[in-house]
C-alpha positions as CSV (number, residue, x, y, z in Angstrom):
1,X,0.0,-13.5,-51.4
2,X,2.8,-15.7,-49.9
3,X,5.4,-13.2,-48.7
4,X,5.0,-11.0,-45.9
5,X,6.9,-9.0,-43.2
6,X,7.1,-8.6,-39.3
7,X,8.3,-5.2,-38.3
8,X,9.4,-4.4,-34.7
9,X,8.7,-0.8,-34.1
10,X,9.6,2.0,-31.7
11,X,6.9,4.6,-31.9
12,X,6.1,5.1,-35.6
13,X,9.7,4.0,-36.5
14,X,10.6,0.4,-37.1
15,X,13.8,-1.1,-35.7
16,X,14.0,-4.5,-37.1
17,X,12.6,-6.1,-40.3
18,X,11.9,-9.9,-40.8
19,X,10.7,-11.4,-44.1
20,X,8.3,-14.4,-43.7
21,X,8.5,-16.9,-46.4
22,X,5.8,-19.3,-47.2
23,X,6.8,-22.8,-45.9
24,X,8.8,-21.6,-43.0
25,X,7.5,-21.0,-39.7
26,X,8.5,-17.9,-37.6
27,X,8.5,-19.0,-33.9
28,X,8.3,-16.4,-31.0
29,X,9.3,-17.2,-27.4
30,X,11.7,-16.7,-24.6
31,X,14.3,-19.5,-25.4
32,X,17.1,-18.9,-28.1
33,X,15.7,-21.7,-30.2
34,X,13.1,-19.3,-31.5
35,X,13.5,-17.1,-34.5
36,X,12.2,-14.0,-32.5
37,X,13.5,-14.1,-29.0
38,X,11.8,-12.0,-26.5
39,X,13.6,-11.6,-23.1
40,X,10.7,-11.2,-20.7
41,X,9.5,-13.5,-18.0
42,X,5.8,-12.7,-19.2
43,X,6.7,-14.4,-22.4
44,X,6.5,-18.3,-22.5
45,X,9.4,-20.4,-23.6
46,X,7.6,-21.3,-26.9
47,X,4.9,-18.5,-27.1
48,X,3.6,-18.3,-30.6
49,X,4.2,-18.8,-34.2
50,X,3.5,-17.2,-37.5
51,X,3.0,-19.3,-40.7
52,X,1.3,-19.6,-44.1
53,X,-1.6,-21.9,-44.9
54,X,-4.1,-22.1,-47.6
55,X,-6.1,-19.5,-45.8
56,X,-3.3,-17.0,-45.7
57,X,-0.9,-16.0,-43.0
58,X,-2.0,-17.3,-39.5
59,X,-0.9,-16.4,-36.0
60,X,-1.1,-19.3,-33.6
61,X,-0.8,-19.1,-29.7
62,X,1.3,-21.9,-28.5
63,X,-0.5,-22.3,-25.2
64,X,1.2,-19.5,-23.6
65,X,0.7,-18.6,-19.8
66,X,0.1,-14.8,-20.5
67,X,-1.6,-15.0,-23.9
68,X,-1.0,-13.6,-27.4
69,X,-2.9,-10.4,-28.2
70,X,-3.8,-9.5,-31.8
71,X,-5.0,-5.9,-32.3
72,X,-5.7,-5.8,-28.4
73,X,-7.7,-8.9,-28.3
74,X,-6.4,-12.1,-26.8
75,X,-6.5,-15.0,-29.3
76,X,-6.7,-18.7,-28.9
77,X,-5.8,-21.3,-31.6
78,X,-5.2,-19.9,-35.0
79,X,-6.3,-16.5,-36.1
80,X,-5.8,-15.1,-39.8
81,X,-3.6,-11.9,-40.1
82,X,-4.3,-9.0,-42.4
83,X,-1.9,-6.1,-43.4
84,X,-1.6,-3.5,-40.5
85,X,-2.4,-5.9,-37.7
86,X,-0.4,-5.5,-34.6
87,X,0.8,-8.5,-32.6
88,X,1.5,-7.9,-28.9
89,X,3.4,-10.5,-26.7
90,X,4.5,-9.5,-23.3
91,X,5.8,-5.9,-23.8
92,X,6.8,-6.5,-27.5
93,X,4.8,-5.4,-30.4
94,X,5.2,-6.5,-34.0
95,X,3.3,-5.0,-37.1
96,X,2.3,-7.5,-39.8
97,X,2.7,-5.9,-43.3
98,X,2.8,-7.3,-46.8
99,X,4.5,-4.2,-48.5
100,X,7.7,-3.2,-47.0
101,X,6.9,0.4,-47.7
102,X,4.2,0.4,-45.0
103,X,7.0,0.1,-42.5
104,X,7.7,3.8,-43.0
105,X,4.0,4.9,-42.6
106,X,2.8,5.9,-39.2
107,X,0.1,3.6,-37.9
108,X,-3.0,4.8,-36.2
109,X,-2.5,2.3,-33.4
110,X,0.1,2.9,-30.7
111,X,3.0,0.6,-31.4
112,X,6.2,0.5,-29.2
113,X,9.1,-1.8,-28.4
114,X,10.5,-2.1,-25.0
115,X,14.0,-2.4,-23.6
116,X,15.0,-4.2,-20.6
117,X,16.0,-2.3,-17.3
118,X,19.5,-2.7,-18.1
119,X,19.3,-1.1,-21.4
120,X,19.7,-4.1,-23.7
121,X,17.1,-4.6,-26.3
122,X,14.9,-7.3,-25.1
123,X,13.8,-8.4,-28.5
124,X,16.4,-10.1,-30.7
125,X,16.8,-12.4,-33.7
126,X,18.1,-15.9,-33.2
127,X,19.2,-17.9,-36.2
128,X,21.8,-20.4,-34.6
129,X,19.5,-23.4,-35.1
130,X,19.2,-22.7,-38.8
131,X,21.4,-23.5,-41.9
132,X,22.3,-20.4,-43.9
133,X,20.1,-21.4,-46.6
134,X,17.1,-21.7,-44.3
135,X,17.5,-18.4,-42.6
136,X,14.8,-15.9,-43.4
137,X,15.6,-12.5,-45.2
138,X,16.0,-9.8,-42.7
139,X,17.9,-6.6,-41.9
140,X,20.3,-8.2,-39.1
141,X,22.1,-5.2,-38.1
142,X,21.5,-1.4,-37.7
143,X,24.3,1.1,-36.9
144,X,23.7,4.7,-35.8
145,X,27.1,5.6,-34.6
146,X,30.3,3.8,-35.4
147,X,32.7,2.7,-32.9
148,X,35.6,4.5,-34.7
149,X,34.2,7.8,-33.5
150,X,34.1,6.8,-29.9
151,X,36.7,7.6,-27.3
152,X,39.5,5.0,-27.0
153,X,38.3,4.0,-23.5
154,X,35.0,3.1,-24.7
155,X,36.0,0.7,-27.5
156,X,35.9,-3.0,-26.7
157,X,37.5,-6.0,-28.6
158,X,40.7,-5.9,-30.6
159,X,39.9,-8.3,-33.5
160,X,41.0,-6.5,-36.5
161,X,40.3,-3.1,-35.1
162,X,43.9,-2.1,-35.5
163,X,44.0,-3.1,-39.2
164,X,40.6,-1.3,-39.6
165,X,41.8,1.9,-37.7
166,X,44.9,1.9,-39.9
167,X,43.0,1.6,-43.1
168,X,40.5,4.3,-42.0
169,X,43.3,6.6,-41.0
170,X,45.0,6.1,-44.5
171,X,41.7,6.9,-46.1
172,X,40.9,10.0,-44.2
173,X,44.2,11.5,-45.1
174,X,43.5,10.6,-48.9
175,X,40.0,12.0,-48.7
176,X,41.4,15.5,-47.3
177,X,43.6,15.7,-50.3
178,X,40.8,15.5,-53.1
179,X,39.5,18.6,-54.7
180,X,36.2,17.5,-56.4
181,X,33.3,15.4,-55.2
182,X,33.9,12.5,-57.8
183,X,37.6,12.0,-56.4
184,X,36.2,11.7,-53.0
185,X,33.7,9.3,-54.0
186,X,36.3,7.1,-55.9
187,X,38.9,7.2,-53.2
188,X,36.2,6.1,-50.5
189,X,35.0,3.4,-52.7
190,X,38.5,2.0,-53.2
191,X,38.9,2.2,-49.5
192,X,35.8,0.3,-48.8
193,X,36.9,-2.5,-51.1
194,X,40.2,-2.8,-49.3
195,X,38.5,-2.7,-45.9
196,X,35.4,-4.7,-46.1
197,X,34.2,-8.1,-47.7
198,X,32.2,-6.8,-50.6
199,X,32.2,-7.7,-54.4
200,X,30.6,-4.5,-55.8
201,X,29.4,-1.0,-54.5
202,X,28.8,2.6,-55.3
203,X,28.8,6.1,-53.7
204,X,25.8,8.0,-54.6
205,X,25.5,11.7,-53.9
206,X,22.7,14.2,-53.7
207,X,22.4,16.2,-57.0
208,X,18.9,17.8,-56.5
209,X,18.1,20.6,-54.0
210,X,17.9,19.2,-50.5
211,X,14.5,18.2,-49.3
212,X,13.1,17.3,-46.0
213,X,12.4,13.7,-47.3
214,X,15.1,12.6,-49.8
215,X,14.3,9.8,-52.1
216,X,16.6,7.6,-54.3
217,X,15.6,9.7,-57.2
218,X,17.7,12.6,-55.8
219,X,20.8,10.5,-55.8
220,X,23.1,10.1,-58.6
221,X,26.0,7.5,-58.9
222,X,29.2,9.4,-58.4
223,X,31.6,6.4,-58.3
224,X,30.9,2.7,-58.8
225,X,33.0,-0.6,-58.8
226,X,32.2,-4.3,-59.3
227,X,34.9,-6.9,-58.8
228,X,32.7,-9.6,-60.5
229,X,31.7,-10.5,-64.0
230,X,28.5,-8.3,-63.8
231,X,28.6,-4.6,-63.4
232,X,27.4,-2.8,-60.2
233,X,23.6,-2.8,-60.0
234,X,21.8,0.1,-58.2
235,X,20.5,-0.2,-54.6
236,X,17.0,-1.3,-54.0
237,X,14.5,1.5,-53.2
238,X,13.7,-0.1,-50.0
239,X,17.0,-0.1,-48.7
240,X,17.9,3.4,-49.8
241,X,14.7,4.7,-48.3
242,X,15.3,3.0,-45.1
243,X,18.9,4.4,-44.8
244,X,17.7,8.0,-46.1
245,X,14.9,8.3,-43.6
246,X,16.2,6.6,-40.7
247,X,19.6,8.3,-40.9
248,X,21.4,5.1,-40.0
249,X,23.3,2.3,-41.7
250,X,21.9,-1.1,-42.1
251,X,23.0,-4.6,-43.0
252,X,20.6,-7.0,-44.7
253,X,21.5,-10.7,-45.2
254,X,19.8,-13.6,-47.3
255,X,18.4,-11.2,-49.9
256,X,19.1,-13.3,-53.0
257,X,15.3,-14.3,-53.2
258,X,13.9,-10.9,-52.2
259,X,13.7,-8.3,-54.7
260,X,12.7,-5.8,-52.0
261,X,15.9,-6.0,-50.2
262,X,18.2,-7.4,-52.8
263,X,19.9,-5.6,-55.9
264,X,18.1,-6.6,-59.0
265,X,19.5,-6.1,-62.4
266,X,17.6,-4.9,-65.5
267,X,16.2,-8.4,-65.8
268,X,15.0,-8.4,-62.3
269,X,17.6,-11.1,-61.2
270,X,19.2,-10.7,-57.8
271,X,22.9,-10.6,-57.8
272,X,23.6,-9.9,-54.0
273,X,23.6,-12.1,-50.9
274,X,24.1,-9.4,-48.4
275,X,23.7,-5.7,-48.7
276,X,25.2,-2.6,-46.8
277,X,23.5,0.7,-47.1
278,X,25.1,3.6,-45.0
279,X,24.0,7.2,-45.4
280,X,26.4,10.0,-46.0
281,X,25.4,12.6,-43.3
282,X,26.6,15.7,-41.7
283,X,24.7,17.4,-38.8
284,X,21.4,16.1,-39.7
285,X,21.8,16.7,-43.5
286,X,22.2,13.5,-45.8
287,X,24.5,14.3,-48.6
288,X,24.4,10.8,-50.2
289,X,24.6,7.1,-49.8
290,X,27.1,4.3,-49.7
291,X,25.7,0.9,-51.1
292,X,27.9,-2.3,-51.0
293,X,27.0,-5.9,-51.5
294,X,28.4,-9.4,-51.8
295,X,27.5,-11.9,-54.4
296,X,28.8,-15.0,-52.7
297,X,28.0,-16.8,-49.4
298,X,31.7,-17.1,-48.5
299,X,32.2,-13.6,-48.8
300,X,29.6,-11.9,-46.6
301,X,30.1,-8.6,-44.8
302,X,29.6,-8.5,-41.0
303,X,28.9,-6.0,-38.3
304,X,32.6,-5.1,-38.5
305,X,32.1,-4.1,-42.2
306,X,29.0,-2.1,-41.3
307,X,31.0,-0.2,-38.6
308,X,33.8,0.5,-41.0
309,X,31.3,1.5,-43.8
310,X,29.5,4.0,-41.5
311,X,32.8,5.4,-40.4
312,X,33.9,6.0,-44.1
313,X,30.6,7.5,-44.8
314,X,30.9,10.0,-42.0
315,X,34.3,11.0,-43.2
316,X,33.2,11.3,-46.7
317,X,30.5,13.6,-45.5
318,X,33.2,15.7,-43.7
319,X,35.2,15.8,-46.8
320,X,32.3,16.9,-48.9
321,X,31.5,19.8,-46.4
322,X,35.1,20.8,-46.4
323,X,35.0,20.9,-50.2
324,X,31.8,22.8,-50.2
325,X,33.4,25.2,-47.7
326,X,36.5,25.5,-49.7
327,X,34.3,26.3,-52.8
328,X,32.5,28.9,-50.9
329,X,35.6,30.5,-49.5
330,X,37.2,30.4,-53.0
331,X,34.1,32.0,-54.4
332,X,34.1,34.7,-51.5
333,X,37.8,35.3,-52.0
334,X,37.4,35.6,-55.7
335,X,34.6,38.0,-55.3
336,X,36.5,39.9,-52.5
337,X,39.5,40.1,-54.8
338,X,37.4,41.5,-57.7
339,X,35.9,43.9,-55.3
340,X,39.3,45.0,-54.0
341,X,40.6,45.2,-57.7
342,X,37.8,47.3,-58.6
343,X,38.1,49.4,-55.5
344,X,41.9,49.8,-56.4
345,X,41.1,50.7,-59.9
346,X,38.7,53.5,-58.6
347,X,41.3,54.6,-56.0
348,X,44.0,54.3,-58.6
349,X,42.1,56.9,-60.7
350,X,40.9,58.9,-57.5
351,X,43.1,58.9,-54.7
352,X,46.3,57.1,-55.4
353,X,49.3,59.4,-54.3
354,X,52.4,57.8,-56.0
355,X,55.8,58.6,-54.2
356,X,57.8,57.6,-51.2
357,X,59.7,60.8,-50.4
358,X,59.7,62.1,-46.8
359,X,57.8,65.2,-47.8
360,X,54.9,62.9,-49.3
361,X,55.1,60.7,-46.2
362,X,54.5,63.8,-44.2
363,X,51.3,64.4,-46.4
364,X,50.1,60.9,-45.7
365,X,50.5,61.3,-42.1
366,X,48.6,64.6,-42.2
367,X,45.7,62.7,-44.1
368,X,45.4,59.9,-41.6
369,X,45.2,62.5,-38.8
370,X,42.6,64.8,-40.4
371,X,40.3,62.1,-42.1
372,X,38.6,60.8,-39.2
373,X,37.3,64.1,-38.1
374,X,34.6,66.5,-39.5
375,X,37.1,69.4,-39.5
376,X,37.3,71.7,-42.7
377,X,40.6,71.1,-44.6
378,X,42.6,73.7,-46.5
379,X,45.0,72.3,-48.9
380,X,47.7,74.5,-50.3
381,X,50.0,73.9,-53.1
382,X,51.1,75.0,-56.5
383,X,49.0,74.2,-59.5
384,X,49.5,70.6,-60.5
385,X,50.8,69.0,-57.4
386,X,47.7,66.9,-56.8
387,X,45.6,68.7,-54.4
388,X,42.4,67.1,-55.6
389,X,44.2,63.6,-55.0
390,X,44.9,64.6,-51.6
391,X,41.3,65.8,-51.0
392,X,40.0,62.4,-52.3
393,X,42.4,60.7,-50.1
394,X,41.0,62.4,-47.0
395,X,37.4,61.6,-48.2
396,X,38.0,57.8,-48.9
397,X,39.8,57.6,-45.6
398,X,37.0,59.2,-43.6
399,X,33.7,57.9,-42.1
400,X,32.1,59.4,-45.2
401,X,33.8,57.3,-47.6
402,X,30.6,55.8,-48.6
403,X,29.1,59.2,-49.5
404,X,29.6,61.2,-52.6
405,X,32.8,63.2,-53.4
406,X,31.9,66.3,-55.4
407,X,34.7,68.6,-56.7
408,X,34.0,72.2,-58.1
409,X,36.6,74.4,-59.3
410,X,35.7,78.0,-58.4
411,X,38.0,79.6,-61.0
412,X,36.3,78.1,-64.0
413,X,32.9,79.7,-63.5
414,X,31.5,83.2,-63.3
415,X,30.0,84.5,-60.2
416,X,26.3,83.9,-61.3
417,X,27.1,80.4,-62.5
418,X,29.3,79.6,-59.5
419,X,26.4,80.6,-57.2
420,X,24.1,78.3,-59.2
421,X,26.4,75.4,-59.2
422,X,26.9,75.6,-55.3
423,X,23.4,76.3,-54.2
424,X,21.3,75.1,-57.2
425,X,18.5,77.1,-58.7
426,X,14.8,77.1,-59.3
427,X,13.2,76.9,-62.7
428,X,12.9,80.3,-64.2
429,X,15.5,81.8,-61.8
430,X,17.4,83.4,-64.7
431,X,17.7,83.1,-68.5
432,X,18.4,79.4,-69.4
433,X,17.1,78.1,-66.2
434,X,14.5,75.7,-67.7
435,X,14.2,73.3,-64.8
436,X,15.0,73.1,-61.3
437,X,18.6,72.1,-60.5
438,X,20.3,70.9,-57.3
439,X,23.6,72.4,-56.4
440,X,26.9,70.9,-55.5
441,X,26.0,71.2,-51.6
442,X,22.8,69.0,-52.1
443,X,24.8,66.5,-54.3
444,X,27.4,66.0,-51.7
445,X,25.1,65.6,-48.7
446,X,26.4,63.0,-46.4
447,X,29.7,63.3,-48.3
448,X,32.4,65.7,-49.1
449,X,32.6,68.9,-51.3
450,X,36.0,69.9,-52.5
451,X,36.2,73.6,-53.7
452,X,39.3,74.0,-55.7
453,X,40.9,77.5,-56.3
454,X,38.9,78.8,-53.3
455,X,40.9,82.0,-53.6
456,X,39.0,83.0,-56.8
457,X,35.6,83.0,-55.3
458,X,33.9,86.6,-55.3
459,X,33.2,88.3,-52.1
460,X,29.4,88.1,-52.6
461,X,29.4,84.4,-52.9
462,X,32.1,84.1,-49.9
463,X,29.6,85.7,-47.6
464,X,26.7,83.1,-48.6
465,X,29.2,80.2,-48.5
466,X,30.4,81.3,-45.1
467,X,26.9,81.2,-43.8
468,X,26.3,77.6,-44.9
469,X,29.8,76.6,-43.3
470,X,28.4,78.0,-40.1
471,X,25.5,75.6,-40.3
472,X,22.8,77.8,-41.5
473,X,20.2,76.7,-44.2
474,X,20.5,78.1,-47.6
475,X,18.1,78.8,-50.5
476,X,18.4,77.8,-54.2
477,X,18.9,80.7,-56.6
478,X,15.4,82.1,-57.2
479,X,13.9,79.9,-54.5
480,X,12.7,80.5,-50.9
481,X,12.9,76.9,-49.5
482,X,15.4,76.7,-46.7
483,X,17.7,73.6,-47.3
484,X,20.0,72.0,-44.8
485,X,22.8,69.7,-45.6
486,X,25.5,67.6,-44.0
487,X,28.7,68.3,-46.0
488,X,32.3,68.4,-45.0
489,X,34.2,71.0,-46.8
490,X,37.8,70.7,-48.2
491,X,39.1,73.8,-49.9
492,X,42.4,74.0,-52.1
493,X,44.3,76.9,-53.4
494,X,47.6,77.9,-55.0
495,X,47.2,81.5,-54.0
496,X,48.5,83.4,-51.0
497,X,45.3,83.8,-49.0
498,X,47.1,85.7,-46.3
499,X,47.9,88.4,-48.8
500,X,44.4,88.2,-50.5
501,X,43.1,88.8,-46.9
502,X,45.2,91.8,-46.3
503,X,44.3,93.2,-49.7
504,X,40.6,92.8,-49.2
505,X,40.1,90.1,-51.8
506,X,39.2,87.4,-49.3
507,X,37.2,87.6,-46.1
508,X,39.0,87.4,-42.9
509,X,36.2,85.4,-41.4
510,X,36.1,82.9,-44.2
511,X,39.8,82.4,-44.1
512,X,39.8,81.6,-40.4
513,X,36.6,79.3,-41.0
514,X,38.5,77.4,-43.6
515,X,41.9,77.1,-42.2
516,X,41.1,74.5,-39.3
517,X,43.3,72.0,-40.8
518,X,46.0,72.9,-43.3
519,X,48.0,70.7,-45.5
520,X,50.7,71.7,-47.6
521,X,51.4,69.6,-50.7
522,X,55.1,70.2,-51.8
523,X,56.0,70.8,-55.4
524,X,57.6,68.2,-57.3
525,X,60.9,69.9,-57.5
526,X,61.2,69.8,-53.8
527,X,60.8,65.9,-53.7
528,X,63.2,64.8,-56.5
529,X,63.1,61.2,-55.2
530,X,59.4,60.7,-56.3
531,X,60.1,62.1,-59.9
532,X,61.4,58.8,-61.4
533,X,58.8,56.8,-59.5
534,X,56.2,58.9,-60.6
535,X,57.3,58.8,-64.3
536,X,57.5,54.8,-64.3
537,X,53.9,54.8,-62.8
538,X,52.7,57.0,-65.7
539,X,54.8,55.1,-68.2
540,X,53.1,51.8,-67.2
541,X,49.8,53.4,-67.2
542,X,50.1,54.7,-70.8
543,X,51.8,51.4,-72.1
544,X,48.7,49.7,-71.2
545,X,46.3,52.3,-72.5
546,X,47.9,52.6,-75.9
547,X,48.4,49.0,-76.5
548,X,51.9,49.7,-78.3
549,X,54.9,47.7,-77.4
550,X,56.1,48.7,-74.0
551,X,58.3,51.7,-73.9
552,X,61.0,52.3,-71.3
553,X,63.2,55.2,-70.3
554,X,66.9,55.4,-71.2
555,X,69.4,56.3,-68.5
556,X,69.8,59.7,-70.0
557,X,66.1,60.4,-70.1
558,X,65.7,59.3,-66.3
559,X,68.5,61.7,-65.5
560,X,67.1,64.5,-67.4
561,X,63.6,63.8,-65.7
562,X,65.3,63.8,-62.3
563,X,67.2,67.2,-62.8
564,X,64.2,68.9,-64.5
565,X,62.7,71.6,-62.4
566,X,59.0,70.8,-63.3
567,X,57.2,74.1,-63.2
568,X,54.0,72.3,-64.0
569,X,54.5,69.7,-61.3
570,X,53.0,66.3,-61.3
571,X,50.5,67.3,-64.2
572,X,53.4,68.4,-66.4
573,X,55.3,65.3,-65.8
574,X,52.1,63.1,-66.6
575,X,51.8,65.0,-69.8
576,X,55.5,64.9,-70.7
577,X,55.3,60.9,-70.4
578,X,52.0,60.6,-72.2
579,X,53.5,62.6,-75.2
580,X,56.7,60.6,-75.3
581,X,54.8,57.2,-75.3
582,X,52.5,58.4,-78.0
583,X,55.0,60.1,-80.2
584,X,58.3,58.0,-79.9
585,X,58.6,55.5,-82.7
586,X,61.0,53.3,-80.9
587,X,60.9,51.3,-77.7
588,X,63.3,53.3,-75.7
589,X,62.4,56.7,-74.7
590,X,65.6,59.1,-74.8
591,X,66.5,62.5,-73.8
592,X,65.6,63.8,-77.2
593,X,62.0,62.4,-76.9
594,X,61.2,64.4,-73.7
595,X,60.0,67.7,-74.8
596,X,60.6,69.9,-71.7
597,X,59.4,73.4,-71.1
598,X,61.7,76.4,-70.6
599,X,59.3,78.0,-68.4
600,X,60.4,79.0,-64.8
601,X,58.6,77.4,-61.8
602,X,55.8,79.6,-60.2
603,X,57.9,80.3,-57.0
604,X,61.5,80.5,-58.6
605,X,61.6,84.2,-57.9
606,X,60.1,83.5,-54.4
607,X,62.9,81.0,-53.7
608,X,65.7,83.3,-54.5
609,X,64.5,86.6,-53.4
610,X,64.4,87.6,-49.7
611,X,60.9,87.6,-48.1
612,X,59.2,90.9,-48.4
613,X,59.0,91.5,-44.6
614,X,62.7,91.4,-44.5
615,X,63.4,93.4,-47.7
616,X,67.2,93.9,-48.6
617,X,67.7,96.2,-51.5
618,X,69.6,94.3,-54.5
619,X,70.8,95.1,-58.0
620,X,69.4,93.3,-61.0
621,X,73.1,91.9,-61.5
622,X,73.0,90.3,-58.0
623,X,69.5,88.9,-58.5
624,X,70.6,87.5,-61.9
625,X,73.7,86.0,-60.5
626,X,71.7,84.3,-57.6
627,X,69.2,82.9,-59.9
628,X,71.7,81.5,-62.5
629,X,73.8,80.0,-59.7
630,X,70.7,78.2,-58.3
631,X,69.6,77.0,-61.7
632,X,73.2,75.6,-62.3
633,X,73.1,73.8,-58.9
634,X,69.5,72.3,-59.6
635,X,70.8,71.0,-62.9
636,X,73.9,69.7,-61.2
637,X,76.0,72.1,-63.3
638,X,74.8,70.6,-66.5
639,X,75.1,73.7,-68.8
640,X,73.0,72.5,-71.5
641,X,69.9,71.8,-69.3
642,X,70.6,74.9,-67.3
643,X,70.7,77.1,-70.5
644,X,67.4,75.4,-71.6
645,X,65.8,76.0,-68.2
646,X,67.0,79.8,-68.4
647,X,65.8,80.1,-71.8
648,X,69.1,81.5,-73.1
649,X,71.9,80.3,-75.4
650,X,74.7,78.1,-74.2
651,X,77.2,80.6,-75.1
652,X,75.4,83.3,-73.2
653,X,75.3,81.3,-70.2
654,X,79.1,80.7,-70.5
655,X,79.7,84.5,-70.6
656,X,77.5,85.0,-67.5
657,X,79.4,82.4,-65.6
658,X,82.7,84.0,-66.5
659,X,81.2,87.4,-65.6
660,X,79.9,86.4,-62.2
661,X,82.8,84.1,-61.5
662,X,80.6,81.2,-60.8
663,X,82.5,77.9,-60.1
664,X,81.3,74.3,-60.0
665,X,81.7,72.6,-56.5
666,X,83.4,69.8,-58.4
667,X,86.3,72.0,-59.5
């Protein structure tokens, strides 16, 4: 055992590392001629020395005034050293070890290093009296914070700092423009070669899961470079562990003969003379390591290079963190876009109301006003205008949007089945009731229940339905358990409920309970500006669904769509477009491909006739004249389309025009 180490410690953490070499004496004292200089008046000018003899490593007191203490005992003359011994001179304590890794182990003895009252470290290393070849291996400098991050007022010295700052500024801009970790590492390494005196180096990044205590095994070379005949050789475990555990950059010199500090190749040969090891850290987290070394004595990095390397390491850490954040934001954005896309697809199928007419904008305004409340909504409109879409829009714009939306058509079921569907039934309640079934009220709890064609509900069910609307509990068919639910009701009808109430087919009290917020969905013929927009929407939808070559409308087809009276409203338009896409053999859908109905709209007679409460006796000829004239105006006096709409021959229409002396506004 010829090699050993002296470690100056602060608490359980060492601050300086000195390699002792057999044949060289390490002197300790107050004067600068000593290797270890202790700036304390209690320390003699030449206080003690550590040397190697045939009896091993020895500590010798040089006749000091206040004595040299070994493990708390004052020595005189020579005294043998064993690993773990603690030497105290004045207020300085040094640990003697033979394995550098022991420097990281907590010692059972209290070990401290003092500082002067001015804050200057009072233990220093002096090598001014030694030739470079005789200087011992040591970590000569340690850097916790770089001066490049200090305010300008605190910086001292101007030598090369301007060039370093310029190089660092250029490097920071380059790092900010990289989009992956490997590029960041390579750009940083190229900048370090331009700004420091090194021959080889690498940037190593953490690849494993982050740990409390990182080891060199957790690092992977992301970029390396060697401007020598030999390739880059990996950092020594001791230097890597030092930088990782202490979270500070270190500069080690004269490491050519020390495999502990130097950078050995696969054959164990040392290629470096001085090494820099700097952690890549961010807010206490170590993301990697920068390792640089020189291979020639005349190109040895100094403290300025250590400062620059630490500054680059901190900027690499920031670039990696930014890259991580960007990746996280991109992932979150992608997930958000997927979620929005899925929601839009759901809403497209559920609540998308296509159109930009004034009438439809009024409907949107009513939806926005009614949605936030709990009020019951009554939606009126002809069959096929999209009353269910309006109901869904109210639900998804309301605070209940995360709850269920349940729809039930009251006209599609008999009275018994409708009662069972609404309120549920118990097992055995009627023939075929083989198990208990929850009704639509229970299914829509905390959500919205839409009852379409509410005017078709029988009086008996209306009474029970009204009781639930008033907040009373209900029972399943054949059951006795009282159930309470929190459901918002939206009713829809194409019937004249006022007329049904006057005729006794609809309960007056239920009418007033439903008619809290009323919405009128206009028929398609009353918003002609939406017809082509809807047709294009359905055309795009069916083009995608069928997978056929995309179809498009001809100008004549668009004009016919625009002027047709659409008795079936949006539902009819959708079916017409779907049929044209499926059956048209060519890419352009023409007028002849649109199979339009000759039926009159549900309210044609109502639009022409005088309201019943202001009845004016008219002859059938007068009614016919008004109807033909209205049809011609709706079709913009296109006689062929008007004849098709009226369900008569073109020649018959011509005779009636002459008979009633009807004239086009263009003539």
